[in-house]
C-alpha positions, 0 to 999 in steps of 0.5 A: 500499499505504501509503494502505491501512494509513493509511486513515481509519476507515469510518463505518457506516451503519445498516442500517435506513437502507439499508432504509428508502431501498430501501422508499421508492424501490423503483425503483432497484435498487441492491445495498447495499454490504456494510459492511466491517470497521472497520480502525480501530474508534473509541474507546468512548464514556462510556456504553460504558465503564460498559456492563454485561458478564460481568465484572460478574457476582458468582456463579462460575457453574461453581462454583455448578452444580458444588457438591459439597453437591448431589445433583443437578447440575441443582439451581438455582445460587442455593443457591450464594449463599443456601444449601442452605435456599433452596427455590423457591416459587411465586410468588403473582401481583401483585394490581397488575398486569394479566393478559397474554394473546397478544391483547395482542400482536396489534397488534404482530405486525401492525405488525411483519409488513411489516417482517419481510417486508422484512427476509427479502427483504434477507436474500436480497439480502445474502449471509450473513456467513459466506458473505462472510467465506468469499469475502474469505478465499478472495480473500485467499488468492488474492492472497497466492499471486500476491504470493508470485510477486513477488521478496522484494527488492521488499518490502524497506523499504530497496529502493533501485536506486542500490544496486549489489547490489540493481540487479544483482540486479533487472537483471542484466548478462548480458542486456544484454551484446552483445559476444559477437555474440548480439544477438537472444538478448540483445534476447529476454532483455531483452524477457523480463525487461521482461515479468516486471517488468510481470507483477510490476507488474500483480501488485501493482496488481491487489492495490492496486486490490483493497484499494482496491476493499475500502475504496472507501466509506471512501476516498470518504468520506475524500475528501468529509470532506477538502473539509469539513475544509478549510472548517472549518480555513479558518474556524478559522484566521480565527477564531484570527486575530481572536482574536489581534488582540483579546488583542493589543489587550487585552494592550496596553490592560490587561496591559502596565502592570499587569505592569510594576507588578508587575515593579517590585514584585518588583524592589523586594521583591528590593532589600529582601531583598538590603538585609535580607541585607546588613544581617544579614551586617553583623550577623554580622560583628560576632559575634566583637567582640561575643562579646569584649565579652560575655566581658569582662563575664563574660556567658558565657551571653549570648555562648553565645546569640550564637554559637548564633543566629549558627551558625543564621543561617549554616547557614539564611540565609546558607548558601553565602556565601564570605566566611563560609565560615570563621565557623563553624569560628571560632565553634566554637573560641570556644565551646570557648574559652568552656567553658574560660573558664567552668570556670576562672571557676567554680573562681575563684568557687568559691575566692573564695566559700569562702575569704572571711572567715568573719565575712561576714554575706552567704550567697552571693558575687555571686549573679547571677554564680553564676547566669550561670555555672550557666546557661552550664555547663548549656547546654554540658553541663559537668556536672563543675562540681560536682566542682570545687566539692568539691575547693574544699570539701576544701581550704577545710576544711583551711585553716579548721583550720589558721587556727584553730590558728594563731590560737590558738596566736599568742595563747597565750604559753606556747608558743614558736613559735621552739622548736616549729615544727610546728603540730601539735606547738604545738597539743598544747601547749595545755592542756584549756581552751585546746584546748577553746576551739580546738575550739568555734571550729573547730565554730562556723567549720565551721557558718558554712562549711556554711551558706555551702555550703548556701546556694550549693547551693540556688542551684545547685539552684534553677537546675536545678529551673528548667530542668527545670520549663521542660522539662516545661512546653515538653513538655506545651505541645507535647503540647497543641498537637500534640493541637489540631492533630490535632483540627483536621485530623481535623475539617477532613479529615472535612469535606473527604471529605464534601464530595468524597464528596457530588461538591462542590469545596472552592472551592464549600464555602468561601468566601474569607473562611470558610477555617480557619486551617489552610487560610490557613495552609497556602495562604500557605505554599504561595503564599509563595517560598522565598526569602522573608524575614521582614524585607520592608520597609526600616522593619525595624530591625537587631536584628529582622532579626538574631534573626528567624531564631532567634526561632522557635525560642527561647522564654524564660520567667522564674523566679526564685532564692530569693535574689531573682534573676529568671532567664530560661530558654532552650528550647535546654538540651539536657538530659534530664529524667534528666540534670537530675534526676541532677544535682539529687541530685548537688547534694544529695549534694555538701551531704552531703559537705560535712557529711562533709568537716567531720566528717572533718576534725574527726575528724583534729584530734581523733586529732592531739590524742589521740596522746599519750593526751590525751583518755584522761586526761580526767576525768569533767567535762572529757570530759562537756564535750567530749562535749556540744560534739561532740554539738551540732556533730553535731546543728547539721550535721544540721539544716543538711545534712539527714543525720547524718554518722557519722564524728565520732560514731564517733570520739566513740563510740570516744573514749567507749569508751576513756573508759568503759574508763579510767573503770571501771579507775580506780574498779575499782582504787580499789575494790580499794584500799578494800577491801584496806585495809578493816578491817570496822569501822563508820564514821561517815557524813559529812552529805554521804553522808547528803545523797546518800542522801536525794537518791536517795530523792527520785528524784534520781540524781546527785551533789550539787553542791559548795556553796561558802561553806558555814559550818556543818559538821555532825558525821557520824552513826554510821549511815546512814538509808535510807528510815527504816531505819538501815544500819551501814556501813564506809567503802568502801560509802559510796564505792562508792555514790558510784562508783555514782552517778558511773556513773549520772551518766555515763550521763545526761551521755553517753547513747551509753555506756549499754550499756558503762556498764551492763556496767561497772557489773555488773562492778564490783557483782560485783567487790565482792561477790566481794572481800568475800566473799573478805576476810570469809567467806573470811578474807582480811582476816587476810592482806590488812589484818592482822586477828586474827580474823574476828568475828561483828561483821565478818560482820554489818557485811559482811551490812548493807553488802551489804543496802544495795547490794541495796536500790539495785539495782532504783534503778539498775536503773530508771535504766538502764531509762529510758535504754536502747533497747528492744531492749537491755532483755536487759542488764537481767538483769545486775542480776537475777544480781546481786541473787541473788548479793548474796542468796546472799552474805548468806544465806552470812553468816547461815549462817556466824553460825549455824555459829559458835554451832553449833561453840560449842554442840558444844563446850560441851555435849558437856562438859555433865553433869547435877549441881550446882550449878545452873546449870552452868558449861556453861550459864553459858558458853553464856549468855555467848557468846549475850550476846556475839553478841547485843551484837555484831550487835544494833546492826549488824542490824535486829530482825527479822534479829536474831530470825531469827538468834536462832531459827536459833541456838536450834534448833541449841542445842536440837539439841545439847543433845537430843543430849547429853541422849540420850547422858547418857540423861536423860529428862523423868521428873521425877527429879533429873537432869530437874530439874537440866536443867530449871533449867539450861534456865530459866537459858538461857531467861531470860538469852536473853529478858533481851536486847534485841528477843528478848522475844517470841522463842519459846523452847519447849524441850519438843522437847529431852526424849526421851519417857518410855520 
């Protein structure tokens, strides 16, 4: 049975060969053996694998035949693929192909007819395939039925008679028990058992024989092939033996020596590697002493680079070495210690740099040391060193002021330091010139301090920018390298893919010397051993072996600091561009902060001196000098730091406001006192006031400088001449003009108080207008000064003074307009209001003069009687009063104003005379009364026209007469 299942495949002969043999030798009537089914079919050949099958079909025939769009299922299935528009067309016969008829197949039929006869005869001899299969199936069923008679125990794969259970079931002891005297029956039973087992054996042998008969041809073929196979194996064994002998000779002659050389070379390379590794270990072992030496010389960057390189070597090349198991943690602790040392060193450097004498010309102290510290701090990401520098700046600014005060106080002999202990109290004992010199010294020291801070921060800023620039350039180079590599890879992949597509090999496409650099690098990396080292010869120096592992990752580039120090920027700076940009902005903000610190300390110094009202008590020139000094310092710090600090400017503005308030209050009080003591009499004009007015006319609105050593003293004038016009004024107005010029000059000296000064000056002018109105028109001078009465001369003088002020208001307006920002031009409307008020006041004075004469006319003409003598006493009194009025105002008012005033007075006179004549019923009838009135009027007209400036006055008296009834 086993042999039947392991039978070799039966070679199937061609049926045509059998047929030809039968045809050639018909005398031998040998029944051809029908071909048996191949139990172990042969593996398909290469050609069988590529043979077309039904699975290569690209058309789903059921779907094509069941196309629901077709009306008839028998439609051509090509429409499934080519669409409904596909229509069968008649194929036109080709002109190049001959017409085939039945005569062309005649020769073929004659040749094949004989073979067809033989084929038919063979079909009759050999049963059909299905009959043979039915016979086999019947035989198989019969043999299966016979095998079912054999007990299943004999079919078990673990059948063994040495097993007691199996033995007892096959040979029961009941058949061999002869103790009961049943010998004959037992013998018969034993014989029956033997026959039964023999029958089972016969069934099995018959089935085995049947199986052998089915595979007899394959069996005999295998036996025949067995002998041939043995011959082949014998020849093969001899050939293998001969080949082994030749290979042994070749190995002995050609390979053993070369392999020995290769082994020696490999051993030598291994020894070199071990030697280099030992040298590297020795170098690493010296790391800590070397770091200590570098730290002793403040080479923090070098120490950090050495630690980083050693850490990298430990992780890559010396990993797993037991003797260095604690070195990594020791280096980490050493790195933390270096961080603390750098912070302390930077703090010490900042203190020594900021607190060195300000007279030193050196801008930056130990520039190389600063650059090294900054690089080390940036490498360790210690970005808070700017805060340390800021704290040192605050302390230094305090010390600068303190030292300046101490120096100034020690030089002042008036201050007894034993009595006055506190430094602030000692400083407050300085007078203004001494204190001003102290402030100037502080400002100059602050300027030098800011220049030093700026120089130091510029060095730090340059270091940060160099690192940022290196990062950007490195990133650009990496991108370019990646693009180039990607382009090369794409070109190589494309070429290789093309070669493979064309059926070629890479070794056929590239020669050994024509490989691209990428292929060479890839091949070398693939062929190199994983433990290979760059230092492969003992001629390599120790430093090269030490830094070889890190040289591929650290590339440096040199750049120059503005101070002239060349720096090396390493690529292991782990700061991002955003962090570096933020740090650069913080450096600029720190410079601004330095300016703010100086301004804040200066403000505190000013406030400490202003506690007792010292600054408010300064006169105009002192405050202007102080203001200019502070403005100069503000501009200097702005030029140094690039931004204007507002604290000192705010303090200056605050003090300026206080100064303006005091300035205004002093002058307003002074003006009030002058007005309260003014008797409203014409005053002489000193020459200096005339010069002051002349300078204003020349466009110079400023107080004239006091000329020292003047030998000639000019006499004062009676009137003030302004642009050809004479102004009779009181002394208060002269001083008011000087006060107005002081306001204008203060605006020139302190531009920041322009708006406040404009408001205060407007208030002063309004005050003068209102107060003079109260004193003259309101007759307040009677009680204040003690005048007996307010005369027409007082009124005319007051009007002329107001006209002088009105003359200068446009000049003052233009002066302030040139110094005001455009958005504050609206404040100039105050001058318009003041001008209107002054004009109203002047008009009221004129009306008052007219009212005085009007009351006089009413009083005198109400008693007028038309009778002799002529001129009457009434007209004599009227003319006398008119002459007094003219004498009072003619020297004070201009001629035009005098004429206008007397015209108004004359109109009042005519009105009252007309009224009285109407009352007396005197008409223009040519009678005696008419003549008397005409004589009086002629006397009045003659006297009036005899006065100065009234000759051309129109005194038509025709309006006084009533029409004749």
